[in-house]
N, C-alpha and C positions, 0 to 999 in steps of 0.2 A: 502510489507505487509506479515505477516505470521500468521499462526494459529497453535495451539497446539493440537495434536491428541493423545489421550490416547489409547495405544494398549495393549491388555491383552493377550499375547501369552500363559499364564498359567491360564487363567480364567476358562478353562474347565478341569484343572488338579490340583491336590494338588501341592502346592509349593514343589519342591524337597527337600529343607532343612527341611521341616516338615515331609515328608514321611519317611525319614530315622529314625525318632524317633517313628514311629508308629509300632505297633506289634499286635499280637493276645494275649491279656491278659485275661485269663479266670477267672471269678469270682469263688472263692472257697467258696461254701456255708457253708462248715463245719468248716471254719477257723474264729475265732472271730476277730473282727476288731482290738482289742488290749485287754490286760489283764484287763484294767479298765472298758472298755465298756462291757466286758463279764459279769460283775456282776450287771449291771444296768438293769432297767426294761424298756423294749421297749414299748413305748406308741403308736407311729404312724410312718408311713413311707411316705415320700414325694417322688414322682417319676415324673421326667420330661418326657413328651411324645411328639410325633409329630402329635397328634390328633388335628385337627382344630375344631373351634367352631361349624361349620355346621355338623360335623360328630358325635359330642359328644352324643346328645340325642338319635339318632337312634342306635348307637352302644351299649349304656348302656341299652336301652330297649331290644335289641336283646339278651343280656346275662341275662335278668331277673331282672335288677335293676330298682327300681321305685323311683321317685323324692319325697322326704319328703317335701322339700321346696327348693327354688332356690339354685342351685349349691350344693345340698346335696342329695345324693342317698343312697339307702339301698338295700342289697341283702339278701333275706330271707334264701336262702339255706346255705349261709356261715356266716350269721349274720354280714356281713361286712358293715361298713359305709364308704362312699366315699365323700369327699369334692373336688370340682373341681374349678380351677381358671384359667382364660385365661390370659396368660402372653405373650404379643406380639400377635402372631397368633396361638400359640400352648397352649395346656392344661396341667396344672400341677395337678396331683392327690395327695391327702392326704388320706391315707388309715388307718382306725382304727376300733375299735368296739369290741375288745376282750382283756382281761387281759393276756391271754396266748400268749407269744411272738412267740412260735413255730407255733401255729395255725394261728396267724396273718400273719406270713411270708408265710406259706403254702397257705392260702386263697388269699393273695395278688398275689402270683405267679400264682395261678389258674386263677385269674381275668385277668391278663395280657396275660396269655397263650390263654385264650378265645378271647381276643381282637386281638391278633396276628393272630389267626386262621380265624376270621371273616374278617379282613382287608387284609389278605394274605401278611402281612409285620410285621416287628419288630416295634411295636408302641413306644417302649422305646428308639429307636435309633434317636439321634439328632446329626447331624454332623457325627462323627465317634465314638460316645460314648453313653453308657447308664449311666445315672446319677441318683443316689438315695441319699436320706437324711434320715438316721435313727435317731429317736428322743427318748431319754431316760430320765427318771426321775433320779435325783441324790440326794445325801445328803448334797450338798454344799449350804450354805446360804450366804456366803460372797466371794467377789472377792479374798481376801487374801488367803483363803483356796484353791481356784481354782489355783491361781498362784503357791502356794507351791506344790500342787500335780503335776502340769504340769512340773515343774522344776525337781521333783523327777523322772518323767518318761522321762526326756531328751527331752521334747518338744522344738520346735524352733518357731521363728516368733510369739512370744506371745505378744499380745497387747490388750488394752481395747478400745472399740468404744465409741462414744458419747452416745449410749444407754445403757451403762454399760454392754455391752456384752464382753465376753473374747473370742478371736479367737486365734488359734494356729495351728501348723502343728505337728502331732504326728504320727510317723512311716509312713511318706509319705502321710498321710491323713489330709485333712482340717477338723478341728473340731471347734465347736462354743458353748459356754455356754451362755444361755440367760434366762431372766425372762419371765414367762408366767402367765397370770391372772388365769389360771386354776390350777396352782401348786404353793405351798409356796416356795419351793427351786428352785435352778437353774435347767434348762433343759440342756441336752447335745445333740447337733446335730452333727452327724458324716457323712461326705460326702464320698460316695463311687462311683468311676467311673470305668466302664468297657470299655476298648478301643477295638473296633472291627477293624479287618483288613480293610483298606480303599484302594481300588484300583479303580481309574478311575475318571470320570468327576463329576462336580457339576450338580445338577438337575435344573429344571426350577425355583425352589424357591430360588436358591442361596445357598442352603445347600449342603454340600458335600454328594454325593450319595455314601453310603457305601456298599460295596459288600464283603461278607464274606463267611464263610464256608457253603456250601450247601450239601455236602455229605462227609461222613467219612467211609472209608472201612478199616477194620482191619482183617488181616490174622490171623487165629487161628490154634491151633493144635488139635481142637475138631474133633473127628471122628463121623461118622454118628450115630452110636449106643449110643454115649455119650451125644448128645445134649439135648434130652428130659429129661433124669435123672438129668443132671446138672442144667437145667433151673428149674426143679421142686424143687431141693434142694435149689435153690436160691429164690424160691417162685415166679417164672415167668412161664407164659404159653407159648404154642407153637401151632400155627395153621398150620398143615401140608399142608393143601390145598393151602395156599399162601406163606408158609415159613416165616410167621411173628410172632414176639413176641410182644404182647401189652405192652406198656410202661406206667408208672404211673405218672411221674413227669412233662411231657410236651406232646406236640403234635408231637414230633419227631417220626419217623418211623424206626423200626428195621426189616430188612429182613436178613434171613440166606441163603446164596448161597453156594451150594456144589461145590468144585473145587478140583479135583485130590484126592478125598477121605477125604478132610478136609473142614471145613466151613469157609466162609468169612462173618464177621458181617458187614452189610451195613446200616449205619445210614443216615437219610436224614431229612431235615426240613427247617424252615424259620429262625431259630435263632441260631447263633454261640454257645451261652451259653447252650441252651437246648441240642443240639447235643452232645457237649463235656461232659456235666453233665451226660446225660443218659449213655454214653459209660463208663464213670468212675464208675458210680454206679453199673451197671449190671456186669461189669468184676470184680469189687472188690468182689461182692457176689459170683460169679461163681468160681473165683480163690480160695476162701475159701473152697467152696464145693468140688473142684477138688483136692485141695492140691498142686496145681502148677499154674504157670502163663500161662494161656491159650493163651496169645498173643505171646508167644515166640516159634519160629520155627527155628530149627538149630541155636540156640543161637542168633537169630536176630529178632527184632521187625519190622514188615513191615506194614506200614500204608499208605493209599492213601488219601490225602486231595484234595478235589475239591473246587475250588473257581471260582466265577464269576468275570470278570474284564470288564472294558470298553476300553480295547485295541482294536483298530479297524484297525490300519495300520500294515499290515504284514511285510512290508519292514523295518519299524522302529523297530518292535519287533525283527526281526532276527538280525538287526544291534546291538540292545541292548544286545542280548544274546552273540553275538561275542565279543563285548566290555567287557562283564563281565567274559569272559573266559570259556563260555560253550563249550563243545566238542560234536562231533558226531551230529551236527545240521543238520537236514534234513527237507524238506518240501514236502508235497504231497497234492496238491490242497490247502485246507484250514486247513491242519493239520501240525503243526510245533512241532518237537520233538527234544530233546537234553538231554545231561547229564551235571550236574553241581555238583561238589563235589561228594557226594555219593547219589545223587538224580537223578531220571529220571523224566523229565518234558515233559508234552504233552499239547500243546495249540490247541484247536479246535474251529472253528467258530460256533456260534449259529445263529438262525434265525434272531435275532436282529442285527446281523452284528458284535457284540463284541465277543471276545474270552473267553472261559472258560479254566481253567488251572487245570490239574491233576498233583499232585506232589506225587511220590512214595518215601516216606521218610524211609530210612533204617538206619538212625543214630539216631538223636534226634530232638525233636520238635523245640528247640531253634535255631538250625542251619537252619531249614526250614524257620523259621520266619525271620532270618537275611537275607537269600537269597532273599526272596520276597521283603523285605524292600529295599535292594540294587537295585534290578531290577526295582522297582517302581521309585527310584531316577533317575536311568540312563535313563529309558524310558521317564520320564518327561523332563529331560534335552534335550533328542533328539527331542521330539515333540516340545519343546520350540524353538529349533534352526530351525527346519523345518518351523514352523509357522512364525517366525520372518523373515526368508528369503523370504517367500511368500508375506509378507506385503511389504517388500522393492521392490520386483519385481513389485507388483501392482502399487506402487508409480511411478516407472519408466514408466510403461505402460501409466499412466495418465499424464505423463510429469510434475510430481510434484517434486520439489527440496527439499531434506532433509537438513534442516538447522542445527539441533542438535538433539541429542538423549540422554536420561538419563535412566539408569536402577535403579528402586526403590527397597526398601528392600523386597517387596513382589513379586519381579520378573516381575512386570508390567513395561512397557517401555513408557516413554513420548517422543513422536516424535514431533518436531517442524517443520512444513512444510511451505515452501515459496509458496505463491499463487499469 
């Protein structure tokens, strides 16, 4: 007699072949989705969230939204309408209420920034992505015209659904033309996904727990007597008592720390996109005011990226670094440091037992991303091997005979045991 045992050595880690395709892709808010969409009238935005049904009403009440009727809320301060729909166990938001597309996007961002702050998490993060659907009115009244336009724009995978919708891929984005009872012509829906760095285990819900950028430190050439005038010229303030500059576009925090006569800009927050966006905005404005790139020191840009991970096994971590070609690897209690290419890396254990990672990046961000992805892949493979061997050892201890084993596409293993 035999039984089949499903063993999931990778159930607590992203499958390695998926990790290598992941990266930090930051949404550029100032770049139009494509030249066609840029001319359209944005009517509403659908946003996928990880907010569960039981959380919804208390959260919306706390930000000052009141329920007009079931699943429809209104915020007086921003004049924003919110329709909610429970899809599975999570809530999808549809945000509308103003004809001005700029105000709509700004108000929607403020809404989700408030929800992030209250929940102390990125509420738009599902799996390793933030997913948005921008919906625009168009002048198209026929499928023929839509097809003609899509072909002119070199769209691919164009086809019509049973509901007379036209779907396609344009410039790497999924788009959909559909009829709405509220508008005479076709509506255009553009999907936008923001992929967040994903390092570590799945959480108890079965979703990938995504851990991304928590701090961003940028070395500058700003001298002490320059900081306040440059901030003022860029229309930012400075509180000398705590060394902070209030930010306008998110709840990210900016501290200025003096080091050897120059300032380091230290950004922190709960959201990858917010941190990077704030850094981009303020340095663009301050660079204009200064007439130079304030991030360049001795012709080098030095940035320290801090990530949370769910790496918990120091031995596997060190082995992974060796295999990947890291040099000058050293360990001191729960701190592991090394050099990899032109980057200095420092892993240090948190109270949770998992490691955080500081990467001092002195070349370019793309290389930093590639290194993290490769390390993720190799760490996952090493953990997979360790776990698999432990499963086999346990079978031997229990005097169970392994009859056969099969590795599936998702790296789970089917073990058939004789009993």
